[in-house]
C-alpha positions in Angstrom: -209.0 80.0 -36.3 -205.8 80.6 -38.2 -205.7 84.2 -39.5 -202.1 84.3 -40.7 -201.7 84.0 -44.5 -205.2 85.3 -45.3 -204.0 87.8 -48.0 -202.3 87.1 -51.4 -201.1 89.2 -54.3 -200.8 87.4 -57.6 -199.4 89.0 -60.8 -199.3 87.8 -64.4 -197.5 89.2 -67.4 -199.3 87.5 -70.3 -197.0 87.1 -73.2 -199.2 85.3 -75.7 -202.4 83.4 -76.3 -206.0 84.4 -76.8 -209.5 84.0 -75.3 -212.8 84.5 -77.0 -210.9 85.4 -80.2 -209.1 88.3 -78.6 -205.3 88.4 -78.2 -204.1 88.5 -74.6 -200.5 89.2 -75.4 -198.8 92.0 -73.4 -201.6 92.2 -70.8 -200.5 92.6 -67.2 -202.9 91.5 -64.5 -202.7 91.7 -60.7 -205.1 90.0 -58.3 -205.6 90.8 -54.6 -207.2 87.9 -52.7 -208.4 88.1 -49.1 -210.0 85.4 -47.0 -211.5 85.3 -43.5 -208.9 82.7 -42.5 -205.7 81.3 -43.9 -206.1 80.9 -47.7 -205.1 77.2 -47.4 -208.3 76.6 -45.4 -211.6 76.2 -47.1 -213.7 79.3 -46.7 -215.1 82.5 -48.3 -212.7 84.8 -50.2 -212.9 88.1 -52.0 -210.7 89.1 -55.0 -210.1 92.2 -57.0 -208.4 92.2 -60.4 -206.4 95.1 -61.7 -205.4 95.3 -65.4 -202.8 97.6 -66.9 -204.0 100.9 -68.4 -203.4 99.9 -72.0 -205.8 96.9 -72.0 -208.7 97.5 -74.4 -212.3 96.9 -73.3 -212.6 93.8 -75.4 -209.4 92.4 -73.9 -210.6 93.3 -70.4 -213.8 91.4 -71.0 -211.8 88.4 -72.3 -209.6 88.4 -69.2 -212.6 88.7 -66.8 -214.3 85.8 -68.5 -211.3 83.6 -67.4 -212.2 84.2 -63.8 
């Protein structure tokens, strides 16, 4: 089993667009992803999303709907 490369941090600075009729401009999102083995290998993963503190509840729901 390969265990190197089982964590990833992804970050987005959304500069425009909308989803479910809500503007996503200026939202910052970070995702932490962890797998039981290397992320390049098929298998279970867990992820947590973090949104900046100025994202409204409606925007948060729109971003979460994308995942």
